[in-house]
N, C-alpha and C positions, 0 to 999 in steps of 0.2 A: 392236290385234293383239298388240303386244309385252306388254301387261299380261295378256291371256288366256294367252299362251304361258308367261309367267313363273309365273302361278298354277298352271297345269297341271303345269309342271315341278316346282314345289315340292311339289305334292300327291303326285306319284308318288315323288319322292325321300323325302319324309317317311314315306310309307307303308312304304317299306323301312326308313327310319331308325328309326321307332317300333317296328319288330319286333325290334330288337336292344337294347332298353332295358328296364329293370325297376326297380322301386323297392319298398322294404319300409316298413312303418310303424315309425317310430323308437320305441325304448323307452329308458328311462333306462339309461345305461352310464357307468361311469367313463371319463373322457376317455382314449382310447388314444393311442399315439404317432401323431403326424401323418404321413400318407403324402404323398409328393410325386409327383403324377401328371403333372407337367410342364404344358405348354400345348398345347391342341388346335391342330393346324396349321391355319393360315388365312392366305391371301394378302390383301393390300390391294386393295380395289376401286378402279379407275381413275376411274370417273365421279364428277365432282363436280357434283351436281345443283343448281348455283347459277349464275345468269347475271348478270354485271355489264355493263350496256349501254354504259358508257363516258360520253363527254361528252353524247351524245344523251339520256342519262337525265334531264338537266335538262328537256328538252322533254316527256319522259314524265311527269314530276311535274307540269308545268304542265297537261298534258292531263287528268291525274287530278284536279287541283284544279278544272278546268273541269267535268269530269263530276260532281264532287261538288256543284257549284253547280246543275247541271241535275238531278241525282238525289241529294239529300242523305238520302233514306230508307235505313234499314238493310235488310239482306237479308230479304225477306218469306217467312220460313220457313213460317209458318202458311198464307199464301196459296198458296204452291206446293204444300204438302201437300193442301190442299182442292181445287186445280185438278187435281192428279194423281189424286186419289181420286174426283172428281166425274165422273159419266157425262153426256157431251153426245151427244145423239142426232142423227140426220140431219134430223129435223123441226124446224120453227121453234118449235113449242110447247115443245120441250125447252129452248130458249134463253130462253124467256119465263117459265120457272119462277122463283119469287122467289129461291131460293137461288142459281140461276145468274146471275140479274140482279145480285144482291149481289156475287157473285164477279167478275163483269164490271166492275162499278163500282169494286171494290177494285183490280183490275188496272189500270183506267184511272187511278185516283188514284195508284197507284205509278208508272205510266209517264207521268204528266202532263207532266213536264219534257221527256221525249223526244217526246211527242205535240206539245207546243207548238212545240218547235224544228223538228220534222219539218213541221208545218203552215206555219210561217214559210218553210221551205225550199220546200215545194210552192207557196206563194204567190209566192215569188221565181221559181220555174220557170215558173209560168203568166203572171205579170204582166210580168216583164221582157222576154220576146219580144214580147208584145202592145204594151207601151209602146214598144219599139224600132220596131215596125212603124208604129204611130201617129206616132211622132216622125219617122220617115222620110217618111211620106206628108205630114205637116204641113210639113216643109221643102221637099218637092217643090212645094208650093203656095206657096212663098215665105213661109211662116209659120214660127214656132218658130225664128227666127234663120236661116231659109234664104235670105232676101233679102240680097243682097251690098251692104248699105248700113249705115253706122255713124254714129251721131250723136256728134258731138263733145261731151265732158263735161269739166268742170274736174277731176273726180276720176278721170279715166280711168287715169292712171298708177297711182294707188293701187289701183284695182280690178284692173288687170292684174297688179300685184305680188302681191296677195292670192290671186288665182286661181292664179297660178303657184306660189305657196308651198303652197297647199292641195293642188294637184295633185301637187306633188313629194313632200309628206308622205304623201299617199294611195298614191303609187307606191312609196315606200319600204316602207310597211306591206305592200302587196301583194307586194313583193320579198321581205320577211322570210317572209311566209306561203308563197310558192312555194319558197323555200329550205328551210323546214321540211318541206314536202311532198316535195321532192326528196331531202332527207337521210333521211326516213322510208322512201321508196321504195328508196333505195340500202341502207339498213340492213337492210330486210327481205330484199332479194336476197342480200346478203353473209351474213346469218345462215342462210338456207336453204341456201346453198352450203356453209357450214361445219357444217350440221346433220349431214352424212354422218359426220363424225368423231365427233360425239356419239352418233349411232346405233350406229356401230361399237364405241364404248366401252361402250354398254349391252350389246350382244351379247357383247363380251369378258367383261364382268362376269358375265353369265348362264352363259358357258362355265366361268368360274372357279367359280361357284356349283355348276355341274353336276359338274365334275371334282373339286372339293375335298370335296364332301359324302361320297362313299364313302370317301375317305381319312381323313376325320374320324371316320366310324363305325368304320373299321378301327382307328384310334388308340384309340377308346374301348374296343373289344373287347380290344385288345392290352394295355391297361393293367390288365386283370384279372390279368395275370402279376405286376404289381407287388404287387397285394394278396395273390396266392397265395404269391409268394416271401417276403413279409414274414410271412405266417401260418406258412409252412413254417420259416422262420428261427426264429420263436418256439417252434414245436414241437420243432425240432431242439435248441433250447437250453432245453428245458423244465426241465432241472435248474437251471441258473443263474437262470431266470425264476421258475417255479413253486416249485422247491425253495428258492430264496432268499427267496421271499415266505413260505413256511411257516416257514422257519428264522427270518426276521425276526419273525414274530408270536410263535413259541414263545420266541424269544430274549428277548423282553420279560421273562420270568420265569427262563428257563434261565441266561442270561448273568449277571444279577445274583447268582444262587445260586452258580454256578461262580466268579465273580469273588470273592465273599465267602469261599469255600472256599480259593481260591488266596491270598487276602489272609491268611487264617488260617495257611496253610502258611508264608507269609513271616514272619508274626508268631512262629511256633514257632522258625524259624531265628534271628530277631532276639532272641528270648528266650534262646536258648542263648548267643548271643554276648554278650548283656548279662550273663548269669550268670557266664560266663567272665571278662568284664571286671571284674565286681565282685570275684570271687575273686582275680584277679591284682592289681588295684589295692589291695585291702585288705592283701594280703601286702606289697606295696611300702611302703605307708604304715605298716603295723605295724612293719616293719624300721626305718624311720627314726625313728619316735616311740619305740620301745623303746631304741634307742641313746642318744637325746636324754634319755630318762627316766633311764637309768643314769648318765649323766654329771652331770645335774642332782642326782640323789640323792647322788652322790659329792661334789660341790661343796657341797652343803647340809650333808653330814656333817662335812666339814673345817671349814666355816665355823662350824658349831655348836661343834666342839672348840675352835676359836680363841676363840669367845665365852665358853667356860667357863674360860678362863685367868684367873689371879688378877689379872691387870692390869685386868680388867673390873670387879673389885670395888672399885677406887679410886673415890673420890667423883667425880673429874672425868670418869670414863668409864662409870660405872654406867648412867646414864640413856641414853646413846648405845648402849651395848651392848644394853640392854633393847629399844630401838626396833629395832635390827638383828635381835635374836633373834625378835622378834614378826613380822618380815617374811619369815622364812625359809620360811614355808608357801607363799609365792608362787612360790618356785623349784620349779615343777612343770610338767609338760605339761598342756595344756588339752584337745586333741583326742586321745582315747584309742581308737584303732581296734582295740585288742586285745580289748576287751569286746564288739565287735559280733558278732551271731549269724552263723554261717556259712551258705552257700548250696549247699553240696556236695550235700545230699540233693535239692534242687530240680534242680540241674544233672544229677544222675544220672537222675532221672525224665525230664527233657526229652531227654537223650541216648537214653534208651530209646524215647521217642516218635519221635525222629528216625531211628530204625532203619528205619521205614516211610517211603518217599519219597512224602509226601503230594502234593507238587507234581506228581510224575509221574502219580499217580492222577488228579489234577484235569486235567492236560493230556490224558490219555486220554479223559476225559469231554468236553473241548473238541473233540478230534478226532472222536469218535463223533458229536457234534452237528453238526460242520461237514461230515460226510459225508451230511447230509440231501439235498442236491442229487443226489448219486450214487444214493442210495436211490430218489429220485423217478424218475430216469432208468431205473434197472433195473426198477422196478415198473410203468412206463407204456409199455414198448416195444410191446406188442401193440396197445394202444388207440391210440397215436400212429400206428401203421401204418395202422389203419383210417381215422383222420382224414385222413391224407395221401391215401389212396385216394379219399375223398370230394372233397377239393379237386381232385385230378387229374381226377375225373369231371366236375366243373363246367367246367373248362377244355375237356375233350373235348366236352361238350355245346355250348359256345359255338362251338367250331370246326365241329362237324357242322352246327349250325344255320345258321351263316353261309354254309356251302357249299351248303345246300339253297335258299337264297334266290336268286331269279332276277336277280341283280345285273347280270350282263352284258346280259341282255335289256332290262332297264329302262334301263340306261345307253345301249344301242344305240338304243332307240326314242326316247329323249329327245334324243340327239345328232342323229339323223336329222330329228326335228321341228325342233330349233333350227337346224340347217344349212338346211333347206328354208325356214324363216322368214327367215333372214338372206339367203338367195339371192333370195327374193321381194322383200324390201326393197331389195336391191342392184339388182335389175332394174327395180323401180318408181321408184327414185330419179331416174334420168335423165328420166323422164316428168314427175316433179314439177319438176325443174329446167327442163324445156322449158316447161311451163305457167307457171312463175314468170317465165320470160323474157317470155312473152306479156303477163303481168300488168305486169311491169316496163316493157315497151315502151308498153303502154296508159297507164299512169300517167305515163310520161315525156312522151307526146304531150299529156296534159292539162296537165302543167307547162309544155310548150312553147307551148300556147295562151296561157297567162297570160304567159309570157315574151314572146311576139310582141306582146301588147297592151302590155306594159311597154316593149318596144323602141320602139314607136310613140310612147308617152308621153314617154319619155326623149329620143328624137330630136326630137320636137315641142318639148319644153322647151328642148333645146340649140339647135336651129335658131332657134326663135322668140326666145329670149333673146339669142343672139349676133347675129342679123340684124335685130333690131328697132332702128329709128331713130326717136327721139322727135320729130325735126324733120320727118319725112316724114308726109304726109297719108295717110288710110286708102286713098286710090286710088293713091298713089305708093309704097307699101311695097315693100321689095326682094324679090328671089326667094327668099333664104334664109328670111326671115321668113314669106313666104307658104307655103314648103314646110313649115316648122314647124307652121303652122296646119293644113295638110293632113294631117300626121302625127297631130296630135291628133284630128282628125275620123275618121281611119282607125282609131286606137285605140278611139274610142268606138264606131265601127261594129263592129269585131271584138268588143268587149265585149258588144254586144247579141247577136252571133252565137253566141259561145262560153259565155256566162255561164250560160245555162239548162242546157247540157250538163254544165258543171262542177258545178252545184248538184244535178243528178240523182245524180251519183257521190257528192257530199258527203252527201246525205240518206241514200242507201242504206248507205254505209259507216258513217255516224254511228249510224243505228239499229242496225245489226248489231254493230259494234265496241263501241259504248257498252253495249249490253245484255250482250254477252259479258263485258265488263270488270265490270259490276255484278252479273251473275247467275252468273258462273262463276269468274272470276279472284279477285275479292275474297273471296267465300265459300270458295273453295278454300284461300286463304292462311290464313284464320282457322279452317278446318275446319268452318265452318258448313254447307258443302255436304254433308259426310259425315253431319252430323246429320239433314239432310233425307232422304238416302238410307237412313239407319238407321230411319226412321219405320216403326213396325209397320204391316204390311198396305198399304204404299204401292206397292211394285213388284209385289207379288202379293197380291191381296186374301185369299188363303187362308193366307198365311204371315206369321207375326209377325216373323221375322228372315229377311230374304231371303237373305243370305249363307250362313247355316248351312243354309237349305233347299236351296240349290244344291249345297253341298259335302257335307253330311251327310244330305240328305233328312229333316232334322229341324229345322223352323223354330222350335222352342222353345228351342233352345240360344242363349245370349246371345252371339252373335258379330256384331260391328258393323264396318262399313267404317272408321269412325274409329279404333277400337282396333287393327285390323289395320295400317292405315296408320302409326299412331303407333308401334306395336311394331317394324314394319319400318324406320321412320325412325330408331329407336334401335338398329337393327342386332341385334335379338333374334332368336333361332332361330325358324324358321318353325313348329316344333312348338308353341311357346308362342303365336306370333302368330295362328295359325289354329285354336288349340284342337283339335289333331289327336287329343288323348286321347279325343275323342268319336267318332272314326272307327275306332279299333282300341284294344284293350286291351294295353297294353305290359307288364302284370304277368304275362301268361301265359308269357312267355319269361324265362329267367334268374330264376326265382322264388327269390330269395336266401333268403327266409324258410324255404322247405322244406329247403334245404341247411344253413342255419344251425341249424335244429332238429336235424338229424342230427348236426351237429358238437357241438352243445350236449349232446345226449343221451350221446354217446360220451365227452365230457369229464367229464360228471357221473358216469360209471361208473368214473372213476379211483379206485382204492383204494391208499392208501399206508400201510404198516405201519412205524411207528418204534419199535416196542417193543424192538428190539435195541439201542437207544441206552442205555447205562449211564453216567450222569453221574458217580457216585461209589459205589464198591462198599462193602460192609460193613466191610472192613478200614480204608478211609479214614475212614469215620464213627467207628469204634472209636478210631482214632488221634486224631481230634479230641477225643473224650471223655476219653481218657487225658491229653491235654494240659491239659484243664480241671481235672484232678485232680492236676496235677504239684506243687501246693503253693506256687506262686510268689505266690499271693494271701495266704500266711501269713508272708511276709517282713516284718520290722519296718522298714518303709521310713523312718519318722520318725526311728528311732535313727540310721540311716545318714545321713540328711539333716542331722540335728542335729550329728553329729560333723564332717561335711564343712564345715558353716558355722562351726565353732569355729576360733579362732586356734590357733597351734601351741603357745604357752605361755600360762600365766595372766597373766603380766606381761611387759612388754617388757624383755628382759634387758639391753639397753643402758642403758635408764633405770634399771633396778635397779642395774647396775654403777656408773653415774655417781652415783647416790644413795649407794651404799655407800662410794664413794671420798670423797664429800663428808662423810659421817659420820666417816670415818677422819681426815679433816683436822681435825675438831673435837677429837680426842683428843690427849693429850700426845704429843710426839715420843718414838718408841720402837719396840720390837718389835711391839706390838699394832697400831700405825698401819700399819707396813709389812706385817704379815700380812693385814690387811683389804684393803689396796690390792692385794696379790697375788691375793687371792680375786676382787677386782673385775676384775682382768685375765683371770683364768680364765673368769669368767662372759662377758666380752666375747669371748673366744676361742670358747666354746661357741656363742655367738650367731652369730659369723661362720662357724664351720665346720659348724654343724649346723642352726641355726634358719633362717638365710638360704637354704641349699640346699632345706630343706623348703618354703620359701615361694616360691622363684624358680627352682630347678633344674627343667629340662624334665621330667626323670624323674618327679619328685613332683608338679609342676604337671599334667602329663598324666594321671598316676594319679588325682589328685584330680578333674580335669575328667571323665575317663572314668568314674569312679565315680559322680559326680553325674549324668551323662547316662544311664548304665546304670540306676541306681536309679530315675530318673524314668521311663525307658521301661518298666521292669518294673512300676512303679506303674500306669502308664496301661494296660498290657497286662493286668494282673491285675484291674483294675477290672471287676467284673461279668463275669469271664471265663467262668464257667459259663453265664451267660445268653447271652453272645455265641455261644459254641460251640453251644449248643442252638438258637439262632436260625439259625445257619449250616446245621446239620444238618436243621432243619425246612424251611428254604428249598430245600435240595437235594432232600429228600423230596417237597416239593410240586411242584418242577419235574419230577422223575422221574415223579410221579403224573400230571401234565399230559400228559407224553409218552406214558405208557402207556394212559391212560384217555381223555383229552380231546383228544388231538391230532387225532383223526378230525374233530372239529367244526371245528378251525382249518383243517385240510386242505380240508374241504368249502368253507369260506368263501373261502380263497385260490384253490381250483380254480375257484370261481364267478367270481372276479375275473379269473383268467387266461382263462377262457372268454369273459368279456365283452370283454376286450382283443382276443382273436382275432377274435370276431365283429364287434367295432368296426371292424376293418380292412375288412370287407365292407360294413359300413354307410357307412363313409367313401367306398368305391368307388361305391356306389349314389348317395350324396348328390352325389358329384362328377359322376357321369354325368348325374344329373337336372339339375344346374346347368348343365352343359355343353350339354345338349340344349336347355335353356331359353334360353341366352344366346349360345352359340358355334356349335354345330353347325347347318349350313344357315342361317347368318345371312341374313336376307331383305332386307338393304339394297338389293340390285339391283332388287327388286320396287318398293320405294318410289322408287328412282332412275328406273325406267321410268315410273312415274306422274308424278313431278315433271318428267321430261323431256317427256312427252307433253302435260301440262297446263300446268304452271307455266312451263316454258322455251319449248317450241315454240308452244303455242296462245297463252299470255298474253304472255310476254316478246318472242318473235320476231314473231308474227303480229298479235295484238290491239293491243299498244302501238304497233307500226309503222303499222298501219291507222288507229288513232285519231289518231296524230300527223299522218298524211297528210291525213285529212279535216279536222283542225283547221287545218293550214296552208292547205290548198286552200279550205276554207270561209271562213276569214278573208279570203283574197285575193278570193274571189268577192264577199263582202259589200262590200268596199271598192272594188269596180268601180263600184258605184252612185255614190258621191260623185266618183269619178274621172271618170266619164262627164260629170257635171254641170259639174265644173271644167274639163274638156277642152273641152267645147262652148263654155262661156263664154269661156275663154281664147283659143280659136282665132279668135274675132271680132277680137281685138287683134293677131293675127299675119297673118291672111290679107289679101290685097289686095282692097279693096272695089271695086265698079263705080261706086257714087255715094257722096257724102258731104254733110253739112250744111255750108253756108257762111254766115257771118254778117258783115254790114258793120259798120263802126265807127259807132256812133250819132251821134258828133260830126260825121261826114261825111254824115249824112242817111240812112244805111242803116237800114232797118227790119227787118232780119233775114231777108229773102227773098233767094233766089238771084238774082244778077245775071249773066245769061248773057253780055252783051256785055262785062262787065269781066273775066271769068275764062275765057271760052272753053271751058267744060266743059259737055258735054251732060248735063243734069240735068232731065229732064221732070217729075220728081216733086219737089215742095217738101215736105220732111218737116217736120212741126210738132214740138211738144215731145215727142211720143210716138214712141219707136223700137220697131220690131217685131223680136222675137227668134225 
């Protein structure tokens, strides 16, 4: 009943649920930003469809092992299918058909273990009362041990001990069996009493299932706002998004062109600075070298005059004076900056070029290009307004459709049905408990029958063992020993009275419980039972798939019990589990493809005109061309670099002065020597005061360094200057041409990407809804729990395992009553007081083994020979 109610409940809910979902065919799109729809609200189900039997589980496993010995065959799928599909009529001829005979034999072969065991039980039921009746009649005739006479034997003590031991062992085994039966009986009762909590838990889960499903559907519908808000956010930011994409694509050519123009503007400024540095540095260096040149010329003139003195005509000084005279040409400057060509004309042209602020013109081009997002916003206002209206209409349609659904009526009907079912179960449960009490009481009575027999046996063993006196003769045994023997005979008598009744219960419960375990519980556990139920045309000869025929009136849909149960066991959505897409078309509502087509068409109509963007006007381009013809490429850079790399003087003045002074020392003492040494000192002074500053003073060092750097910079700048400028102008023209003529193609491409991103949000929503419906909405775990509760827990774990353990224990006890009867009857002969006994005289005194009445005074009319009757 619970299962049928759960299935009907799920069908009604999913009929409503499926009417609020749609899906579209996915098409290739660039991956949009991932939307976070959160988690579908769902509460945890309380029912744990698993039963742990506890310590008694060991007995259950033993019983399962015994049933496997009785029935080791696997579940007969084919046999059950054939039996279910085979038609058996009411006439005997139908059963005599060959195919029916074969099926019957196959069924018998499968049940052979149960049949043999049941036959042995029936034999026990029939024979044991008959044997007991014959035994009783036989003893009444003083046969079968009924005569109160015992023959004395030398091994009597050994026999008595063996019989007592065997009876005690048999009683122990019977005790274990009855304890197992009692434990199983108590376990079944306690589980049935506790089943109410489990049933309530299942009803609670069904209520959660019922109450949460509409909330989950509302959550799915409400998450459309997340999609809409994200789409509206992108549309409201169409400038930064679409405009930036267009700008990024155009910028691949525009920005390098503007960067090159801006770099060239910087090069013009650097060229001006370099030219100015060259002009200033050359003036500084020319000033220093001209003063040095004048001083060296003056020293050289005076030194020449000195060498023309008559003293140099003397033989001792002539050669020295000639050497000095020949070295006078070295007294001259080496780096002559005076002869370098000027750069004033180039500087004038560059200054003329700089009258136009090229950097400002380029920055205007940057600014115009960076205004692309604003142009996009301004030119798409009308279309974006239409798109927003479409999005709002989708949300309005969702709201209006959900309001038209009879949600409240469906929920009310399902709630009433669930409440009535729960009330019915609650009302019926006391009846179940009452009948279970009758069952418990009946089983307890059966156990008490066995316990009563055991009490007689244990009392008999206790009294017989404690009261037995080995020195007493059979006719003189004590009262306690005699009572023990009577107890044993009473136990044997009650065994004959009760054993057949016990075995009837054992056989009935064995056949029923064993077959339920083998044909229901085990195949349910490995899902083989579902495979049988899913057999085509089994439950209905006209339907290939019974479940789909019941639900959808279309038996050709591949919907199986096994798949539904497995999906619900994994807590998947009932929409997926029952393939409810075959019951209604969820694409009719929220047809996202229709709306996305409208959105796509409107986005495709976006027209953006960027022709107003001017990267660099004609003045700027002309300015660049003027710079290329400024003439800096005509500067003699090698001349400058050559002079820069030269030393200040041709010869080291200190070395020259030292050499001159050394030459003077070679001359005779006199005015000539002193005059030459004076010139040497003057040369040293010129070196210290002029050469050293030119080489080390910051002013000249900086001038030389600045001149070197500036010349090299100008050299690099002037290298293929015309080509570089033309390339910059060409790049700017090409970028401008792209904006004016080809920007529309880029805009179309980027607009398509933007459209795909916006539509991708809707497809994410649909994909998320589809996944949620399949896995989370109306998760049908409660249905699987109801099935598990009804079959696996209640029928198999509670009832079948307990019943099987009961007959296993009670049957074992009943079977061991047979040897217990034999040992009890045998043993009672040794404990009970006999009426007569065998007496033997000592052979040495002439006794021949016959009874001597005058010697013993015991009335014994019957002289027993070597044969004793039992």
